[in-house]
C-alpha atoms as a printed R data frame, in Angstrom:
    type eleno elety resid chain resno       x       y       z
1   ATOM     1    CA   MET     A     1 105.308 169.354 131.858
2   ATOM     2    CA   GLN     A     2 105.564 165.583 131.646
3   ATOM     3    CA   ILE     A     3 109.373 165.607 131.807
4   ATOM     4    CA   LYS     A     4 109.273 167.798 134.916
5   ATOM     5    CA   PHE     A     5 106.687 165.458 136.419
6   ATOM     6    CA   LEU     A     6 108.865 162.414 135.638
7   ATOM     7    CA   LYS     A     7 111.802 164.011 137.424
8   ATOM     8    CA   LYS     A     8 109.674 165.074 140.380
9   ATOM     9    CA   LYS     A     9 108.288 161.544 140.777
10  ATOM    10    CA   ASN     A    10 111.620 159.834 139.982
11  ATOM    11    CA   ALA     A    11 109.880 157.707 137.361
12  ATOM    12    CA   LYS     A    12 110.709 156.570 133.821
13  ATOM    13    CA   ILE     A    13 107.339 156.663 132.036
14  ATOM    14    CA   CYS     A    14 104.640 159.332 132.174
15  ATOM    15    CA   SER     A    15 101.193 159.428 130.583
16  ATOM    16    CA   CYS     A    16  98.735 162.304 130.443
17  ATOM    17    CA   ASP     A    17  95.030 162.825 129.873
18  ATOM    18    CA   PHE     A    18  93.820 163.507 126.348
19  ATOM    19    CA   VAL     A    19  90.903 164.666 124.264
20  ATOM    20    CA   GLU     A    20  89.601 162.216 121.673
21  ATOM    21    CA   ILE     A    21  87.981 163.739 118.619
22  ATOM    22    CA   ASN     A    22  86.046 161.054 116.823
23  ATOM    23    CA   LYS     A    23  85.366 162.129 113.241
24  ATOM    24    CA   LEU     A    24  83.589 158.828 112.527
25  ATOM    25    CA   LYS     A    25  80.833 159.390 115.058
26  ATOM    26    CA   LYS     A    26  81.090 163.187 115.286
27  ATOM    27    CA   PHE     A    27  81.855 163.604 118.974
28  ATOM    28    CA   LYS     A    28  84.589 164.772 121.301
29  ATOM    29    CA   ILE     A    29  85.329 163.116 124.622
30  ATOM    30    CA   ASP     A    30  87.763 163.905 127.413
31  ATOM    31    CA   ARG     A    31  89.799 160.848 128.356
32  ATOM    32    CA   THR     A    32  91.077 161.146 131.885
33  ATOM    33    CA   LEU     A    33  92.700 158.515 134.022
34  ATOM    34    CA   ASP     A    34  92.246 158.178 137.739
35  ATOM    35    CA   GLU     A    35  95.197 159.717 139.567
36  ATOM    36    CA   ASN     A    36  95.769 156.289 141.162
37  ATOM    37    CA   TYR     A    37  95.684 154.517 137.805
38  ATOM    38    CA   PHE     A    38  99.216 153.196 138.183
39  ATOM    39    CA   ASP     A    39  99.036 152.175 141.845
40  ATOM    40    CA   ASP     A    40  98.964 148.630 140.553
41  ATOM    41    CA   GLN     A    41 100.474 149.358 137.187
42  ATOM    42    CA   ILE     A    42 100.798 145.862 135.722
43  ATOM    43    CA   LEU     A    43  97.146 145.114 136.454
44  ATOM    44    CA   SER     A    44  96.115 148.542 135.153
45  ATOM    45    CA   ILE     A    45  97.994 148.228 131.891
46  ATOM    46    CA   ILE     A    46  96.668 144.738 131.215
47  ATOM    47    CA   LEU     A    47  93.079 145.161 132.331
48  ATOM    48    CA   ASN     A    48  92.216 148.823 131.936
49  ATOM    49    CA   ASP     A    49  93.379 149.329 128.361
50  ATOM    50    CA   SER     A    50  93.063 153.105 128.690
51  ATOM    51    CA   LEU     A    51  96.522 154.354 127.750
52  ATOM    52    CA   HIS     A    52  97.129 156.311 124.585
53  ATOM    53    CA   GLY     A    53 100.587 155.661 123.180
54  ATOM    54    CA   CYS     A    54 100.980 159.251 122.007
55  ATOM    55    CA   SER     A    55 100.464 160.472 125.570
56  ATOM    56    CA   LEU     A    56 103.483 158.591 126.876
57  ATOM    57    CA   ILE     A    57 106.867 160.133 127.539
58  ATOM    58    CA   ILE     A    58 109.343 157.275 128.011
59  ATOM    59    CA   ASP     A    59 112.920 157.766 129.155
60  ATOM    60    CA   LYS     A    60 115.164 156.500 126.361
61  ATOM    61    CA   SER     A    61 117.084 154.293 128.812
62  ATOM    62    CA   CYS     A    62 113.965 152.065 128.953
63  ATOM    63    CA   PHE     A    63 114.513 151.117 125.314
64  ATOM    64    CA   LYS     A    64 117.969 149.680 126.052
65  ATOM    65    CA   LYS     A    65 116.339 146.742 127.804
66  ATOM    66    CA   PHE     A    66 113.050 146.508 125.879
67  ATOM    67    CA   THR     A    67 112.129 146.827 122.225
68  ATOM    68    CA   PHE     A    68 109.022 146.290 120.131
69  ATOM    69    CA   ASN     A    69 108.178 142.665 119.389
70  ATOM    70    CA   LYS     A    70 107.879 142.371 115.609
71  ATOM    71    CA   LYS     A    71 105.678 139.282 115.821
72  ATOM    72    CA   TYR     A    72 102.791 141.637 116.592
73  ATOM    73    CA   LYS     A    73 101.295 143.777 113.817
74  ATOM    74    CA   HIS     A    74  98.872 145.851 115.892
75  ATOM    75    CA   ILE     A    75  99.755 145.626 119.569
76  ATOM    76    CA   GLN     A    76 103.499 146.038 119.786
77  ATOM    77    CA   ASP     A    77 102.931 148.955 122.148
78  ATOM    78    CA   TYR     A    78 100.783 146.901 124.561
79  ATOM    79    CA   ASP     A    79 103.455 144.234 124.738
80  ATOM    80    CA   LEU     A    80 106.179 146.834 125.289
81  ATOM    81    CA   TRP     A    81 104.216 148.646 128.014
82  ATOM    82    CA   TYR     A    82 103.552 145.377 129.797
83  ATOM    83    CA   LYS     A    83 107.249 144.445 129.789
84  ATOM    84    CA   MET     A    84 108.295 147.932 130.898
85  ATOM    85    CA   SER     A    85 105.692 147.929 133.669
86  ATOM    86    CA   GLU     A    86 107.465 145.009 135.302
87  ATOM    87    CA   LYS     A    87 110.677 147.022 135.639
88  ATOM    88    CA   TYR     A    88 109.915 150.757 135.527
89  ATOM    89    CA   GLN     A    89 107.581 153.067 137.397
90  ATOM    90    CA   PHE     A    90 104.759 154.629 135.369
91  ATOM    91    CA   VAL     A    91 103.165 157.880 136.552
92  ATOM    92    CA   HIS     A    92 100.206 159.848 135.287
93  ATOM    93    CA   LEU     A    93  99.926 163.627 134.955
94  ATOM    94    CA   ASN     A    94  96.281 164.688 135.224
95  ATOM    95    CA   ARG     A    95  96.474 167.312 132.484
96  ATOM    96    CA   LYS     A    96  94.990 167.171 129.003
97  ATOM    97    CA   LEU     A    97  98.094 167.602 126.862
98  ATOM    98    CA   LEU     A    98  97.089 165.600 123.781
99  ATOM    99    CA   PHE     A    99  94.377 165.821 121.151
100 ATOM   100    CA   SER     A   100  93.777 162.539 119.338
101 ATOM   101    CA   ILE     A   101  91.703 162.294 116.181
102 ATOM   102    CA   LYS     A   102  89.976 159.067 115.127
103 ATOM   103    CA   HIS     A   103  89.215 158.852 111.437
104 ATOM   104    CA   SER     A   104  88.269 156.255 108.842
105 ATOM   105    CA   SER     A   105  91.716 155.907 107.235
106 ATOM   106    CA   GLN     A   106  93.481 154.786 110.431
107 ATOM   107    CA   THR     A   107  94.901 151.267 110.382
108 ATOM   108    CA   SER     A   108  93.239 150.603 113.742
109 ATOM   109    CA   TYR     A   109  89.900 151.323 112.062
110 ATOM   110    CA   LEU     A   110  90.567 149.632 108.709
111 ATOM   111    CA   LYS     A   111  91.954 146.455 110.292
112 ATOM   112    CA   LYS     A   112  89.871 146.542 113.436
113 ATOM   113    CA   ASP     A   113  88.919 142.841 113.415
114 ATOM   114    CA   GLU     A   114  92.506 141.727 112.880
115 ATOM   115    CA   SER     A   115  93.681 144.081 115.632
116 ATOM   116    CA   ILE     A   116  91.053 142.881 118.108
117 ATOM   117    CA   THR     A   117  91.923 139.237 117.443
118 ATOM   118    CA   GLU     A   118  95.588 139.942 118.097
119 ATOM   119    CA   LYS     A   119  94.747 141.898 121.253
120 ATOM   120    CA   LEU     A   120  92.481 139.110 122.532
121 ATOM   121    CA   ASN     A   121  95.199 136.500 122.039
122 ATOM   122    CA   PHE     A   122  97.726 138.756 123.770
123 ATOM   123    CA   TYR     A   123  95.415 139.343 126.740
124 ATOM   124    CA   LYS     A   124  94.547 135.670 127.025
125 ATOM   125    CA   ASP     A   125  98.230 134.720 127.039
126 ATOM   126    CA   LEU     A   126  99.005 137.318 129.709
127 ATOM   127    CA   ILE     A   127  96.093 136.249 131.869
128 ATOM   128    CA   ASP     A   128  96.905 132.554 131.579
129 ATOM   129    CA   ASN     A   129 100.672 132.783 131.918
130 ATOM   130    CA   LYS     A   130 101.669 135.996 133.638
131 ATOM   131    CA   LEU     A   131  98.908 137.605 135.638
132 ATOM   132    CA   VAL     A   132  99.075 137.143 139.389
133 ATOM   133    CA   PHE     A   133  96.276 138.701 141.408
134 ATOM   134    CA   TYR     A   134  97.645 139.881 144.696
135 ATOM   135    CA   ASN     A   135  95.577 142.988 145.261
136 ATOM   136    CA   PHE     A   136  91.941 141.991 145.448
137 ATOM   137    CA   LYS     A   137  90.895 145.591 146.060
138 ATOM   138    CA   LYS     A   138  91.206 146.038 142.285
139 ATOM   139    CA   LEU     A   139  88.076 144.002 141.611
140 ATOM   140    CA   SER     A   140  86.734 146.972 139.636
141 ATOM   141    CA   TYR     A   141  89.496 146.405 137.023
142 ATOM   142    CA   VAL     A   142  88.526 142.764 136.742
143 ATOM   143    CA   LEU     A   143  84.834 143.537 136.339
144 ATOM   144    CA   LYS     A   144  85.539 146.262 133.785
145 ATOM   145    CA   PHE     A   145  87.718 143.887 131.783
146 ATOM   146    CA   ILE     A   146  85.114 141.109 131.911
147 ATOM   147    CA   PHE     A   147  82.468 143.569 130.698
148 ATOM   148    CA   ARG     A   148  84.740 144.771 127.872
149 ATOM   149    CA   SER     A   149  85.616 141.163 126.958
150 ATOM   150    CA   LEU     A   150  81.967 140.197 126.677
151 ATOM   151    CA   PHE     A   151  80.457 143.263 125.050
152 ATOM   152    CA   MET     A   152  83.223 145.085 123.221
153 ATOM   153    CA   TYR     A   153  85.410 142.163 122.140
154 ATOM   154    CA   LYS     A   154  82.539 139.629 122.201
155 ATOM   155    CA   SER     A   155  84.871 137.050 123.717
156 ATOM   156    CA   LEU     A   156  83.383 134.700 126.252
157 ATOM   157    CA   SER     A   157  86.650 132.727 126.426
158 ATOM   158    CA   LEU     A   158  88.689 135.779 127.434
159 ATOM   159    CA   SER     A   159  86.267 136.761 130.186
160 ATOM   160    CA   PHE     A   160  86.156 133.140 131.378
161 ATOM   161    CA   SER     A   161  89.983 133.023 131.510
162 ATOM   162    CA   LEU     A   162  90.006 136.050 133.756
163 ATOM   163    CA   ILE     A   163  87.220 134.760 136.005
164 ATOM   164    CA   LYS     A   164  88.976 131.395 136.294
165 ATOM   165    CA   LYS     A   165  92.268 133.045 137.169
166 ATOM   166    CA   PHE     A   166  90.653 135.399 139.659
167 ATOM   167    CA   VAL     A   167  88.495 132.828 141.447
168 ATOM   168    CA   PHE     A   168  90.274 129.481 141.200
169 ATOM   169    CA   TYR     A   169  93.895 130.549 141.387
170 ATOM   170    CA   ARG     A   170  93.499 132.924 144.310
171 ATOM   171    CA   ASN     A   171  95.283 130.707 146.853
172 ATOM   172    CA   TYR     A   172  97.846 129.626 144.286
173 ATOM   173    CA   ASN     A   173  98.639 133.266 143.512
174 ATOM   174    CA   PHE     A   174  99.160 134.190 147.144
175 ATOM   175    CA   ILE     A   175 101.524 131.254 147.629
176 ATOM   176    CA   THR     A   176 103.420 132.058 144.419
177 ATOM   177    CA   LEU     A   177 103.779 135.700 145.386
178 ATOM   178    CA   TYR     A   178 104.965 134.747 148.874
179 ATOM   179    CA   PHE     A   179 107.714 132.482 147.550
180 ATOM   180    CA   ASN     A   180 108.723 134.898 144.776
181 ATOM   181    CA   LYS     A   181 109.361 137.653 147.327
182 ATOM   182    CA   LYS     A   182 111.735 135.476 149.380
C-alpha cells in the first residue's frame, strides 16, 4: 500500500499511521498523523517528533546520498530524516499499517535519559543553526514543541531557543529566505 502510494504521489519517503501497544503502562493508543503533516516537512520532522521509524518506506536511492551519522547513539534516524527532508518529498498514508510494542527491555526505555539528552542537543543545534521559519501559519508546531520541551524534556533552554528563533529572527529569516531563493 505504501509503495503504491509513493508511486502515485511521486515521492521517495512514505509514513503510515500506527497502533502503539504500551506494555509498561498497559494501554493501546492509535497514532495518526494529520493528512497535511508533511506540508511543511522540515518543520514537521523537527518540531512534531511524531514519526515512527518502522512506519517509513524509503526508496533505496535516498541512501546513496545520505547515511546514518555514527556520532549519534540514539537519534541517527532523526538526523537522517532531517537531511532527507531537505531533498526528498515525504508523504503520509492515513492507514494503520503498523503495530508497535513498547516494553521495558527496549534501549529507548533503558537509556531514556541518555537518549533525551542526545535528542535535546540535536534539536537545539537544528534550531540554532538550521531552522528558518518562513511559514508562520505553523505556530501550532512551535507551541507544541515548546510545551514538549518544557514538560516532557524539562528543558527551559530548548524552549527558549525556539522562542528566540521564532520571535527575534523573524525578519532575518524572511530576508535569508528571499536571498536564498534568488
